[in-house]
C-alpha positions as protocol buffer text, in pm:
chain_id: "A"
residue {
  index: 1
  type: UNK
  ca { x: -1302 y: 461 z: 267 }
}
residue {
  index: 2
  type: UNK
  ca { x: -1573 y: 383 z: 523 }
}
residue {
  index: 3
  type: UNK
  ca { x: -1757 y: 179 z: 252 }
}
residue {
  index: 4
  type: UNK
  ca { x: -1435 y: -17 z: 171 }
}
residue {
  index: 5
  type: UNK
  ca { x: -1362 y: -110 z: 537 }
}
residue {
  index: 6
  type: UNK
  ca { x: -1642 y: -366 z: 571 }
}
residue {
  index: 7
  type: UNK
  ca { x: -1534 y: -523 z: 243 }
}
residue {
  index: 8
  type: UNK
  ca { x: -1174 y: -563 z: 377 }
}
residue {
  index: 9
  type: UNK
  ca { x: -1271 y: -734 z: 704 }
}
residue {
  index: 10
  type: UNK
  ca { x: -1341 y: -1081 z: 558 }
}
residue {
  index: 11
  type: UNK
  ca { x: -1015 y: -1072 z: 366 }
}
residue {
  index: 12
  type: UNK
  ca { x: -819 y: -961 z: 664 }
}
residue {
  index: 13
  type: UNK
  ca { x: -984 y: -1235 z: 883 }
}
residue {
  index: 14
  type: UNK
  ca { x: -905 y: -1503 z: 624 }
}
residue {
  index: 15
  type: UNK
  ca { x: -545 y: -1399 z: 616 }
}
residue {
  index: 16
  type: UNK
  ca { x: -511 y: -1378 z: 991 }
}
residue {
  index: 17
  type: UNK
  ca { x: -667 y: -1718 z: 1032 }
}
residue {
  index: 18
  type: UNK
  ca { x: -390 y: -1875 z: 825 }
}
residue {
  index: 19
  type: UNK
  ca { x: -549 y: -1906 z: 485 }
}
residue {
  index: 20
  type: UNK
  ca { x: -363 y: -1902 z: 160 }
}
residue {
  index: 21
  type: UNK
  ca { x: -102 y: -1632 z: 136 }
}
residue {
  index: 22
  type: UNK
  ca { x: -326 y: -1427 z: -87 }
}
residue {
  index: 23
  type: UNK
  ca { x: -699 y: -1434 z: -110 }
}
residue {
  index: 24
  type: UNK
  ca { x: -896 y: -1443 z: -430 }
}
residue {
  index: 25
  type: UNK
  ca { x: -1273 y: -1415 z: -392 }
}
residue {
  index: 26
  type: UNK
  ca { x: -1544 y: -1378 z: -637 }
}
residue {
  index: 27
  type: UNK
  ca { x: -1672 y: -1031 z: -741 }
}
residue {
  index: 28
  type: UNK
  ca { x: -1981 y: -911 z: -567 }
}
residue {
  index: 29
  type: UNK
  ca { x: -2305 y: -1012 z: -744 }
}
residue {
  index: 30
  type: UNK
  ca { x: -2580 y: -785 z: -622 }
}
residue {
  index: 31
  type: UNK
  ca { x: -2846 y: -979 z: -810 }
}
residue {
  index: 32
  type: UNK
  ca { x: -2744 y: -1301 z: -636 }
}
residue {
  index: 33
  type: UNK
  ca { x: -2705 y: -1155 z: -286 }
}
residue {
  index: 34
  type: UNK
  ca { x: -2926 y: -1232 z: -3 }
}
residue {
  index: 35
  type: UNK
  ca { x: -3045 y: -975 z: 250 }
}
residue {
  index: 36
  type: UNK
  ca { x: -2760 y: -898 z: 495 }
}
residue {
  index: 37
  type: UNK
  ca { x: -2481 y: -1017 z: 259 }
}
residue {
  index: 38
  type: UNK
  ca { x: -2183 y: -778 z: 227 }
}
residue {
  index: 39
  type: UNK
  ca { x: -1979 y: -723 z: -85 }
}
residue {
  index: 40
  type: UNK
  ca { x: -1641 y: -899 z: -85 }
}
residue {
  index: 41
  type: UNK
  ca { x: -1319 y: -745 z: -204 }
}
residue {
  index: 42
  type: UNK
  ca { x: -1136 y: -923 z: -482 }
}
residue {
  index: 43
  type: UNK
  ca { x: -768 y: -926 z: -418 }
}
residue {
  index: 44
  type: UNK
  ca { x: -541 y: -1003 z: -702 }
}
residue {
  index: 45
  type: UNK
  ca { x: -343 y: -1323 z: -682 }
}
residue {
  index: 46
  type: UNK
  ca { x: -4 y: -1262 z: -847 }
}
residue {
  index: 47
  type: UNK
  ca { x: 340 y: -1388 z: -776 }
}
residue {
  index: 48
  type: UNK
  ca { x: 490 y: -1043 z: -698 }
}
residue {
  index: 49
  type: UNK
  ca { x: 229 y: -977 z: -420 }
}
residue {
  index: 50
  type: UNK
  ca { x: 286 y: -1322 z: -281 }
}
residue {
  index: 51
  type: UNK
  ca { x: 659 y: -1257 z: -264 }
}
residue {
  index: 52
  type: UNK
  ca { x: 610 y: -923 z: -94 }
}
residue {
  index: 53
  type: UNK
  ca { x: 383 y: -1083 z: 169 }
}
residue {
  index: 54
  type: UNK
  ca { x: 640 y: -1357 z: 222 }
}
residue {
  index: 55
  type: UNK
  ca { x: 914 y: -1092 z: 289 }
}
residue {
  index: 56
  type: UNK
  ca { x: 681 y: -908 z: 525 }
}
residue {
  index: 57
  type: UNK
  ca { x: 602 y: -1206 z: 725 }
}
residue {
  index: 58
  type: UNK
  ca { x: 966 y: -1322 z: 738 }
}
residue {
  index: 59
  type: UNK
  ca { x: 1070 y: -968 z: 851 }
}
residue {
  index: 60
  type: UNK
  ca { x: 812 y: -975 z: 1138 }
}
residue {
  index: 61
  type: UNK
  ca { x: 898 y: -1329 z: 1243 }
}
residue {
  index: 62
  type: UNK
  ca { x: 1271 y: -1247 z: 1271 }
}
residue {
  index: 63
  type: UNK
  ca { x: 1218 y: -930 z: 1481 }
}
residue {
  index: 64
  type: UNK
  ca { x: 1211 y: -1013 z: 1858 }
}
residue {
  index: 65
  type: UNK
  ca { x: 995 y: -717 z: 1937 }
}
residue {
  index: 66
  type: UNK
  ca { x: 735 y: -768 z: 1669 }
}
residue {
  index: 67
  type: UNK
  ca { x: 704 y: -1145 z: 1622 }
}
residue {
  index: 68
  type: UNK
  ca { x: 454 y: -1186 z: 1904 }
}
residue {
  index: 69
  type: UNK
  ca { x: 227 y: -902 z: 1779 }
}
residue {
  index: 70
  type: UNK
  ca { x: -101 y: -965 z: 1601 }
}
residue {
  index: 71
  type: UNK
  ca { x: -17 y: -821 z: 1260 }
}
residue {
  index: 72
  type: UNK
  ca { x: -166 y: -905 z: 921 }
}
residue {
  index: 73
  type: UNK
  ca { x: -92 y: -791 z: 562 }
}
residue {
  index: 74
  type: UNK
  ca { x: -295 y: -763 z: 251 }
}
residue {
  index: 75
  type: UNK
  ca { x: -87 y: -700 z: -62 }
}
residue {
  index: 76
  type: UNK
  ca { x: -253 y: -597 z: -382 }
}
residue {
  index: 77
  type: UNK
  ca { x: -40 y: -482 z: -682 }
}
residue {
  index: 78
  type: UNK
  ca { x: 238 y: -373 z: -452 }
}
residue {
  index: 79
  type: UNK
  ca { x: 10 y: -174 z: -221 }
}
residue {
  index: 80
  type: UNK
  ca { x: 29 y: -308 z: 143 }
}
residue {
  index: 81
  type: UNK
  ca { x: -244 y: -277 z: 391 }
}
residue {
  index: 82
  type: UNK
  ca { x: -141 y: -349 z: 757 }
}
residue {
  index: 83
  type: UNK
  ca { x: -384 y: -431 z: 1034 }
}
residue {
  index: 84
  type: UNK
  ca { x: -357 y: -563 z: 1388 }
}
residue {
  index: 85
  type: UNK
  ca { x: -208 y: -438 z: 1710 }
}
residue {
  index: 86
  type: UNK
  ca { x: 132 y: -323 z: 1841 }
}
residue {
  index: 87
  type: UNK
  ca { x: 226 y: -179 z: 2182 }
}
residue {
  index: 88
  type: UNK
  ca { x: 400 y: 147 z: 2078 }
}
residue {
  index: 89
  type: UNK
  ca { x: 419 y: 415 z: 1809 }
}
residue {
  index: 90
  type: UNK
  ca { x: 776 y: 302 z: 1755 }
}
residue {
  index: 91
  type: UNK
  ca { x: 659 y: -50 z: 1663 }
}
residue {
  index: 92
  type: UNK
  ca { x: 379 y: 97 z: 1432 }
}
residue {
  index: 93
  type: UNK
  ca { x: 653 y: 309 z: 1256 }
}
residue {
  index: 94
  type: UNK
  ca { x: 891 y: 19 z: 1229 }
}
residue {
  index: 95
  type: UNK
  ca { x: 632 y: -192 z: 1049 }
}
residue {
  index: 96
  type: UNK
  ca { x: 606 y: 93 z: 796 }
}
residue {
  index: 97
  type: UNK
  ca { x: 982 y: 112 z: 755 }
}
residue {
  index: 98
  type: UNK
  ca { x: 1013 y: -263 z: 712 }
}
residue {
  index: 99
  type: UNK
  ca { x: 730 y: -269 z: 451 }
}
residue {
  index: 100
  type: UNK
  ca { x: 870 y: 32 z: 254 }
}
residue {
  index: 101
  type: UNK
  ca { x: 1208 y: -137 z: 245 }
}
residue {
  index: 102
  type: UNK
  ca { x: 1083 y: -439 z: 58 }
}
residue {
  index: 103
  type: UNK
  ca { x: 1121 y: -433 z: -316 }
}
residue {
  index: 104
  type: UNK
  ca { x: 803 y: -395 z: -510 }
}
residue {
  index: 105
  type: UNK
  ca { x: 618 y: -215 z: -227 }
}
residue {
  index: 106
  type: UNK
  ca { x: 452 y: 103 z: -366 }
}
residue {
  index: 107
  type: UNK
  ca { x: 261 y: 220 z: -64 }
}
residue {
  index: 108
  type: UNK
  ca { x: 165 y: 116 z: 286 }
}
residue {
  index: 109
  type: UNK
  ca { x: -170 y: 182 z: 448 }
}
residue {
  index: 110
  type: UNK
  ca { x: -102 y: 132 z: 821 }
}
residue {
  index: 111
  type: UNK
  ca { x: -422 y: 45 z: 1019 }
}
residue {
  index: 112
  type: UNK
  ca { x: -221 y: -80 z: 1327 }
}
residue {
  index: 113
  type: UNK
  ca { x: -382 y: 2 z: 1660 }
}
residue {
  index: 114
  type: UNK
  ca { x: -162 y: 80 z: 1962 }
}
residue {
  index: 115
  type: UNK
  ca { x: -282 y: -112 z: 2264 }
}
residue {
  index: 116
  type: UNK
  ca { x: -66 y: 43 z: 2542 }
}
């Protein structure tokens, strides 16, 4: 897991910065890499994942307590990874419940940090 985290950061940042709803990047090519380059995760770009992500973003934007929070989602083959910050454990749990209530979601990896 610790080796995967650095690979997820560029994808999470791209999503948080308002890039396309799903991110597709090239596979890591060690032979072409320069010193200091990090491998990049390839996230599948499929309609089901885009639909799940749309539902997640819609659910957050319609919740008065959550819409102002810094929350990002990565969806790959129905598996949801959540990153960002919330204020309470209840908000963190609510995100899990919202995500698991969306059709097509297989699992939720909740990486949200509680700031208060």
